[in-house]
Every structure is written in structure tokens, then in C-alpha cells.
C-alpha positions in Angstrom: 0.0 0.0 0.0 1.2 3.5 -0.7 2.4 5.6 2.2 2.5 9.3 2.7 5.5 11.2 1.6 6.4 13.4 4.6 8.8 15.4 6.6 11.9 13.3 7.3 11.4 13.6 11.1 7.9 12.1 10.8 9.2 9.0 9.1 8.8 6.8 12.2 5.2 7.8 12.7 4.4 7.3 9.0 5.9 3.8 9.3 4.0 3.0 12.4 0.6 4.1 11.1 1.1 2.2 7.8 2.3 -1.0 9.6 0.6 -3.4 12.0 -0.3 -0.5 14.4 -2.3 1.4 11.7 -3.8 -1.9 10.6 -5.0 -2.7 14.1 -6.6 0.8 14.4 -8.3 0.4 11.0 -9.6 -3.0 12.0 -11.2 -1.6 15.2 -12.6 1.4 13.4 -16.2 0.7 14.2 -15.6 0.0 17.9 -13.3 3.0 18.4 -15.8 5.4 16.8 -18.3 4.4 19.5 -15.7 4.6 22.3 -14.6 8.1 21.2 -17.9 9.5 20.2 -18.2 11.7 23.3 -14.9 13.3 22.4 -16.0 13.9 18.8 -19.3 15.4 20.0 -17.4 17.8 22.3 -15.0 18.8 19.5 -17.7 19.4 16.9 -19.7 21.5 19.5 -16.6 23.7 20.3 -15.5 23.9 16.6 -18.9 25.2 15.5 -18.7 24.3 11.9 -21.2 26.3 9.8 -23.1 25.3 6.7 -21.1 26.2 3.6 -17.7 26.3 5.3 -14.6 24.5 4.1 -13.0 22.4 6.8 -9.5 20.7 7.0 -9.6 17.6 9.2 -6.0 16.7 10.3 -5.2 13.1 11.2 -8.7 12.1 10.1 -8.1 8.4 10.6 -11.0 6.2 9.5 -13.2 9.2 8.8 -15.6 9.5 11.7 -14.6 13.1 12.4 -14.6 14.0 8.7 -18.1 12.7 8.3 -19.3 14.4 11.5 -18.0 17.8 10.3 -19.4 17.2 6.8 -22.8 16.7 8.3 -22.6 20.2 9.8 -21.2 22.1 6.8 -23.8 20.4 4.5 -23.8 20.0 0.7 -22.7 23.6 0.2 -19.6 23.1 2.3 -16.6 20.7 2.0 -14.3 18.7 4.3 -10.8 17.7 3.3 -9.5 14.8 5.5 -5.7 14.2 5.6 -3.8 11.3 7.3 -0.5 9.5 6.9 -2.1 6.1 7.4 -3.1 4.2 4.2 -5.0 1.5 6.1 -7.1 4.0 8.0 -7.8 6.1 4.9 -8.9 3.0 3.1 -11.5 2.5 5.9 -12.5 6.2 5.7 -13.2 6.0 2.0 -15.2 2.8 2.5 -17.3 4.3 5.3 -18.0 7.7 3.7 -21.2 7.9 1.7 -20.6 9.0 -1.9 -22.9 12.0 -1.6 -20.9 13.5 1.3 -18.9 16.7 0.5 -15.7 15.0 1.5 -12.3 14.3 -0.1 -9.3 12.5 1.5 -5.6 12.6 0.9 -2.8 10.4 2.1 -0.5 13.1 3.3 1.8 14.5 6.0 0.2 17.8 7.0 3.7 19.1 7.9 4.7 19.4 4.2 1.5 19.0 2.2 1.0 21.9 -0.3 -2.5 23.0 0.8 -4.1 25.8 -1.2 -3.3 29.0 0.7 -6.1 30.7 2.6 -8.6 28.1 1.5 -10.2 26.8 4.7 -12.5 28.3 7.3 -11.8 25.7 10.0 -8.9 23.4 11.0 -10.1 20.6 13.2 -8.6 17.4 14.6 -9.6 14.7 17.0 -6.3 13.3 18.4 -4.6 13.8 15.1 -2.0 16.5 15.9 0.1 15.0 18.8 2.4 13.0 16.5 4.3 15.7 14.7 8.1 15.6 15.3 8.3 19.4 14.8 4.8 20.6 15.6 5.4 24.3 15.3 6.6 23.7 11.7 3.5 21.5 11.1 1.1 24.1 12.5 2.7 26.9 10.5 2.0 25.0 7.3 -1.5 24.4 8.4 -2.1 28.0 9.4 -1.2 29.1 5.8 -4.1 26.9 4.6 -6.5 28.9 6.8 -8.2 32.0 5.6 -7.2 35.2 7.6 -10.6 34.8 9.4 -10.0 31.1 10.0 -10.0 29.2 13.3 -8.7 26.1 14.9 -10.2 23.5 17.2 -8.7 20.2 18.2 -8.8 17.6 21.0 -5.7 16.2 22.7 -5.1 14.1 25.8 -4.2 15.5 29.2 -1.4 13.8 31.1 -1.4 10.1 31.8 -2.2 10.3 35.5 -5.5 12.0 34.6 -6.4 9.2 32.1 -7.3 5.9 33.6 -8.7 5.2 30.1 -5.1 4.5 29.1 -3.5 3.6 32.3 -5.7 1.0 34.1 -5.0 -1.9 31.8 -1.4 -0.8 31.2 -0.6 -0.8 34.9 -2.2 -4.3 35.2 0.0 -5.5 32.4 3.1 -4.0 34.0 2.8 -6.6 36.8 3.9 -9.1 34.3 6.1 -7.5 31.6 8.7 -4.7 31.5 7.5 -1.1 31.0 7.4 0.4 27.5 10.2 2.8 26.7 9.6 6.2 28.3 8.8 9.0 25.9 10.2 12.4 26.6 7.7 15.2 27.2 8.2 16.6 23.7 8.4 13.2 21.8 5.5 12.5 19.4 2.9 10.4 21.1 -0.6 10.6 22.7 0.5 12.8 25.6 2.8 15.1 23.8 0.2 18.0 24.0 -0.6 17.4 27.6 1.3 20.5 28.8 -0.7 23.7 28.5 2.5 25.7 28.3 3.9 23.6 25.4 0.7 23.8 23.4 0.6 27.6 23.8 4.2 27.9 22.8 3.8 25.7 19.7 0.7 27.5 18.4 2.2 30.9 19.2 5.3 30.0 17.3 3.2 28.9 14.3 1.4 32.3 14.3 -1.9 31.5 16.0 -3.6 33.9 18.4 -6.5 33.8 20.9 -5.4 30.4 22.1 -7.7 28.8 24.7 -7.5 25.4 26.3 -10.6 23.9 27.9 -10.1 20.9 30.2 -12.9 18.3 29.8 -13.5 15.2 31.8 -15.3 12.2 30.3 -16.2 8.6 31.0 -15.5 6.4 28.0 -17.1 3.0 27.6 -14.3 0.7 26.5 -16.8 -2.2 26.4 -19.1 -0.3 24.0 -22.0 -1.9 25.9 -20.8 -5.5 25.4 -19.6 -6.3 28.9 -16.4 -7.0 30.7 -15.1 -9.6 28.2 -15.3 -7.0 25.4 -13.4 -4.5 27.5 -10.6 -7.0 28.2 -10.4 -7.9 24.5 -10.2 -4.2 23.5 -7.2 -3.8 25.8 -5.5 -6.7 24.1 -6.1 -5.5 20.6 -5.3 -1.8 20.8 -3.5 0.8 22.9 -0.5 0.7 25.3 -1.4 -2.5 27.1 -1.5 -4.4 23.8 1.9 -2.9 22.8 3.4 -3.9 26.1 2.3 -7.5 25.7 3.7 -7.9 22.1 6.1 -10.8 21.8 5.5 -12.3 25.2 4.7 -16.0 25.7 1.2 -17.4 26.2 1.6 -17.9 30.0 2.6 -14.3 30.5 -0.3 -13.1 28.4 -2.7 -15.3 30.3 -1.5 -13.9 33.7 -1.8 -10.4 32.3 -5.3 -11.0 31.0 -6.4 -12.0 34.5 -4.9 -8.8 35.9 -6.6 -6.7 33.3 -9.9 -8.2 34.1 -9.4 -7.6 37.8 -8.4 -4.0 37.2 -11.3 -3.2 34.9 -14.0 -4.9 37.1 -14.5 -1.9 39.5 -15.4 0.2 36.5 -18.1 -2.1 35.2 -21.6 -0.8 35.3 -24.0 -3.3 33.7 -22.7 -4.0 30.2 -20.5 -0.9 30.2 -17.0 -0.4 31.5 -16.6 3.3 32.0 -13.1 4.6 32.3 -12.3 8.2 33.3 -10.6 10.3 30.6 -9.3 13.8 30.5 -8.7 15.9 27.4 -8.1 19.5 26.3 -10.2 21.1 23.7 -7.9 23.7 22.1 -9.2 26.6 20.1 -7.4 29.5 18.4 -7.6 32.0 15.6 -5.4 32.1 12.5 
């Protein structure tokens, strides 16, 4: 499958999202769209897309955010979804109705030659934390916005505020070594957790009126299918699954028992509700 041509420092991320990691995310697209729908609802509410607007969806993944934005801008508007992951974009194209005012591109937003001053809104649900040089990336993205354009994206707060990530991972760490520690500015899910860093990056890229709204949610990792489904999700995607890669069956079996024990207190009926904390970041071009 073709992969995006990108900034040389984004090569590792491009390789990851076009390899087994991206394929796993694509395979779980339907389930993850349900899990993360509360985040998407918040983002769309704060982004305030208007009928007729042109929207740039960065890190659009399998297309849930692109389609949600397209539903708001209507047939007179347009949404352009970009992502570095071929497997996820394939899913996006399959899941987007043909009549939707949407186009997709396999592209690294750091270097993609967007038409200057052509978008009203830049939006992203968890798609901007993986840039190696984010100020450079956002500077390129800002050029694509009209002078009156605006930005709205969702990013994770720090790990200790996100049991959504950490409950299963800490259970797995009883049995396997910890994953390599990422630096605070290394690309990854928590690279935009620091309010000061996000303000610095966006300021260097030329944005103004930067605001960061902390939001707390409970996300159903079982998607209404019970504890077994929640355990299976932890084994298929996310940091717990990465920590278990390559370990023998007996270690995996012990880890699965620990994951189940750790998730049980969060079970409510057929849901398993894990606390999550995000920023909704808004700014003006």
C-alpha cells in the first residue's frame, strides 16, 4: 500500500501508522468510533462548523470526524481529510457515503501543499500530537486557513488523569517490562498534555487567541458489550497491547487475569466506564 511522503522527522510515525499499528486501528474502526464519540461530540460542538464552510480535518483516521464535520457544513460546504495512514484512509473511503462533500488525501500535514487561505476551520480529534516538529506543522496548516480562519482540536491531558489508558497498562506491567519512556516533547498521545507547550507551539506557528478547555469524560471501553469485550479491547489496541507484544502465552494469560481484575471496578451493567481527561484547544489564524 502507498504511504504518505512526509517530513523526514515524521518517518517513524508514518511507518507505524502504515504498519501493524495502523492496521489494528483500522480493524477496530467501528468500535473505536463508538468509544470516542463523546470526544468527537465535544469537538464538533466547540469547533462550531457552519453550513457552507470549508474544513480541514487533520489526522482524520478512519473518517468519523470528517463525516461528522461534513454533516454540519452540508452540501454547500466541504471537508478535506488528511492522514498519513493508508490502512485507516482506506476505511475512511469505504465508510464515507458517496454523496458526502468530502475528499481524502494520504499526506503528511507538515509538508502537504495546501491551497493557501482556503479553509475556514482546521479541526482534529487526536490527530496532531504525533508531529516531530509541531510548530513547523502548524505553521504550514495556518497558511491553509483564511485570515478569518480558526482552529479546534482535541488532545489528551497527562497520563495520571487518564485511567482510560493507564488502568489496563498498569495491570500488564505486573507481568512485563515497562514500555520505553517517551520524553515530554516526543511524538505520542500525551505530547500535547502540557498547556504551556501547546501555547508555545501554536504561538510560534502564528496562531492567536489560544484557549484550552479541560474536559473530563467517561468512555465505555466495552461499548455496551460487557467486561469480556473491554478486556479484548485492551488486548487489541492501545498501550497494554503494545506492552504485551512478543510475550509468551503464559505471561499473556496472567496479564489478562490482571486486566480483568483492574477493569472490574469500572463495570456498570454491560458498560466499562473509564475516566478520561482531554483538552479542547481553540485558536484564531
